[in-house]
C-alpha positions in Angstrom: 13.1 -5.5 -15.8 10.8 -7.6 -18.0 8.4 -5.3 -19.9 5.7 -7.9 -20.3 4.2 -5.5 -22.8 2.8 -6.3 -26.2 4.8 -6.6 -29.3 3.9 -4.9 -32.6 0.2 -4.1 -32.6 -2.0 -6.3 -34.8 -4.6 -4.9 -37.1 -7.2 -4.7 -34.4 -4.9 -3.6 -31.5 -5.0 -0.2 -29.8 -1.8 1.7 -30.8 -1.7 4.2 -27.9 -1.4 1.9 -24.9 -0.4 3.8 -21.7 3.1 3.0 -20.6 5.1 3.5 -17.4 8.9 3.3 -17.7 8.5 1.2 -20.9 6.0 -1.2 -19.3 2.4 -1.2 -20.6 -0.4 -0.4 -18.2 -1.9 -3.8 -19.0 1.4 -5.5 -18.0 1.5 -3.6 -14.8 -2.0 -4.7 -13.9 -1.0 -8.3 -14.6 2.0 -7.9 -12.3 -0.3 -6.6 -9.5 -2.5 -9.6 -10.0 0.4 -12.0 -9.9 1.9 -10.5 -6.7 -1.5 -10.4 -5.0 -2.2 -14.1 -5.9 1.2 -15.1 -4.6 0.5 -13.3 -1.3 -3.0 -14.9 -1.0 -1.2 -18.3 -1.0 0.6 -17.4 2.2 -2.7 -17.2 4.2 -3.7 -20.3 6.1 -7.1 -21.5 7.3 -8.3 -19.8 10.5 -6.1 -16.7 10.1 -6.8 -13.2 11.2 -6.0 -11.1 8.2 -5.4 -7.4 7.7 -6.5 -6.2 4.3 -4.8 -3.1 2.9 -6.1 -0.5 0.5 -5.5 0.3 -3.2 -5.5 -1.2 -6.7 -3.1 -4.1 -5.9 -5.3 -5.2 -2.9 -8.1 -5.1 -5.4 -6.6 -8.3 -6.9 -5.9 -9.8 -3.4 -9.5 -9.8 -2.3 -10.9 -12.2 -5.0 -7.8 -14.3 -4.7 -8.5 -14.8 -1.0 -12.2 -15.4 -1.6 -11.5 -18.1 -4.2 -9.5 -20.1 -1.6 -12.6 -20.6 0.5 -10.7 -20.4 3.9 -12.3 -19.6 7.2 -10.8 -16.2 7.8 -11.5 -13.2 10.1 -10.5 -10.0 8.3 -10.1 -6.4 9.2 -10.0 -3.6 6.5 -8.0 -0.4 6.4 -10.6 1.5 4.4 -14.4 1.5 3.8 -13.8 0.6 0.2 -11.8 -2.5 1.1 -14.4 -3.5 3.7 -17.3 -3.2 1.2 -15.4 -5.1 -1.5 -14.3 -7.8 0.8 -17.8 -8.4 2.2 -19.3 -8.5 -1.4 -16.9 -11.3 -2.2 -17.9 -13.3 0.9 -15.0 -12.5 3.2 -15.7 -12.2 6.9 -14.7 -8.5 7.6 -15.1 -7.4 11.2 -14.4 -4.2 13.1 -10.8 -4.0 14.3 -11.9 -3.4 17.9 -12.9 -7.0 18.0 -9.2 -8.1 17.7 -6.0 -7.2 19.4 -3.6 -8.8 17.0 -3.5 -10.3 13.5 -1.7 -13.2 12.0 -0.9 -11.6 8.7 -1.5 -8.2 6.9 -1.1 -7.7 3.2 -1.0 -4.3 1.5 0.4 -2.6 -1.6 3.0 0.2 -1.9 3.6 3.5 -3.7 7.4 3.2 -3.6 9.9 0.5 -2.4 13.6 1.3 -2.2 16.5 -1.1 -2.0 16.9 -0.7 1.8 13.4 -1.9 2.4 11.8 1.5 3.1 8.2 1.8 1.7 6.1 4.8 1.0 2.3 4.2 1.2 -0.7 6.4 1.5 -1.7 7.3 -2.1 -5.2 6.4 -1.1 -5.1 8.4 2.2 -5.5 5.4 4.5 -1.8 5.1 5.6 -2.6 5.7 9.3 -4.9 2.7 9.5 -2.6 0.7 7.2 0.3 1.3 9.6 -1.8 0.3 12.7 -2.8 -2.9 10.9 0.7 -3.7 9.8 2.1 -3.2 13.3 -0.6 -5.4 14.8 0.3 -8.3 12.5 2.8 -11.0 13.2 3.7 -10.9 9.5 3.3 -7.8 7.2 3.6 -8.6 3.5 3.9 -5.8 0.9 2.8 -6.7 -2.7 3.8 -4.7 -5.7 4.2 -4.5 -9.4 7.8 -3.9 -10.7 7.2 -0.2 -11.4 7.0 0.6 -7.7 10.6 -0.5 -7.0 12.9 2.6 -7.0 16.6 3.3 -6.5 15.7 6.0 -4.0 12.5 7.3 -2.4 11.1 10.6 -3.6 8.4 13.0 -2.7 5.5 13.2 -2.1 5.2 11.5 1.3 1.5 11.2 2.3 0.4 12.7 5.7 -2.7 12.6 7.8 -3.1 15.7 9.9 -5.4 16.9 12.6 -7.8 19.6 11.4 -7.2 21.5 14.6 -4.5 24.1 14.0 -4.2 22.9 10.4 -2.7 26.0 9.0 0.0 26.1 11.6 0.8 22.4 11.1 1.1 23.0 7.3 3.5 25.9 7.9 5.7 23.8 10.2 5.8 21.0 7.6 6.6 23.2 4.6 6.9 22.3 1.8 3.6 20.6 2.3 0.3 20.8 0.5 -3.2 19.7 1.3 -4.8 17.3 -1.2 -8.2 18.1 -2.7 -9.6 14.8 -1.5 -12.1 13.6 1.1 -10.8 13.2 4.7 -9.2 10.0 5.9 -11.4 7.2 7.2 -11.0 8.8 10.7 -11.7 12.4 9.6 -8.1 13.6 9.3 -6.9 16.0 6.6 -4.8 14.4 3.9 -1.6 16.2 2.7 1.7 15.5 1.0 5.2 16.5 2.1 7.2 17.6 -0.9 10.6 18.0 0.6 13.7 15.8 0.4 13.4 12.1 1.2 17.1 11.5 1.1 17.3 10.2 4.7 14.0 8.3 5.3 14.8 7.4 8.9 15.5 11.0 9.9 12.5 12.3 7.9 10.2 9.8 9.5 11.3 10.8 13.0 10.8 14.5 12.2 7.4 14.0 10.7 6.3 11.8 13.6 7.5 14.4 16.1 5.7 17.4 14.5 2.6 18.3 16.5 -0.6 17.9 14.4 0.7 15.0 12.4 -1.5 11.9 13.0 0.9 9.7 10.9 3.0 9.7 7.8 3.4 7.3 4.9 7.0 6.2 5.5 7.0 2.5 6.5 10.4 1.3 7.9 12.0 -2.0 7.0 11.6 -3.2 10.6 7.8 -3.2 10.1 7.9 -5.4 6.9 8.3 -9.1 6.9 8.4 -9.7 3.2 8.0 -7.8 -0.1 6.5 -9.7 -3.1 7.3 -8.0 -6.4 6.0 -9.3 -9.7 8.3 -8.8 -12.7 6.5 -9.9 -15.8 5.3 -13.4 -15.0 8.0 -14.0 -12.3 7.7 -13.4 -8.6 10.5 -11.9 -6.5 10.4 -12.3 -2.8 12.5 -9.9 -0.6 12.7 -10.8 3.0 12.3 -8.0 5.6 13.1 -8.0 9.3 
């Protein structure tokens, strides 16, 4: 993995730069931008585009806006909707469309088999609906999100009705001290084993009270774009 980080600090450099697995936070932000800009180049004029949520998508929106294409976009969160419109993107309500040409979103974790964990921002239900509605779903990521094996937590959106009973059935599971989802669901995290993502995904989906979970299967993903330093790695999905 290319660190992309700074060398020895100069006389005016900040010595205590945050680092993740040996990569500076500045380098990680640069990787997010590079991955997002690479994904923006995949979008063609006239496309119906699904816009994800999170810090990496924060770099995608201006990259799309700079291209000046005639796009119809749907957003997976209020924050993305507002940011997109401020940049001049045509963001419409999803009920105006029944399918999308492409959806682009970030990730919290990506394993070697192509499983992805999403939902750090609590919008994973909408993100999964948008991904499933797109002919092509592209995941964009910095190198620190690529892992040997997925690990907890797995984000969950839960119905508020019977919430205590649902949490008991999902143990070990904890509510997050955050606002509800865009659709008023409670946001929680499953803290058990993620050793078998396929089996866990089926169990979570089959538990009454679970609106949706943050495990995205390889079958849903068309391509993963990972930036490593200044290089772009493209991993084909289904």
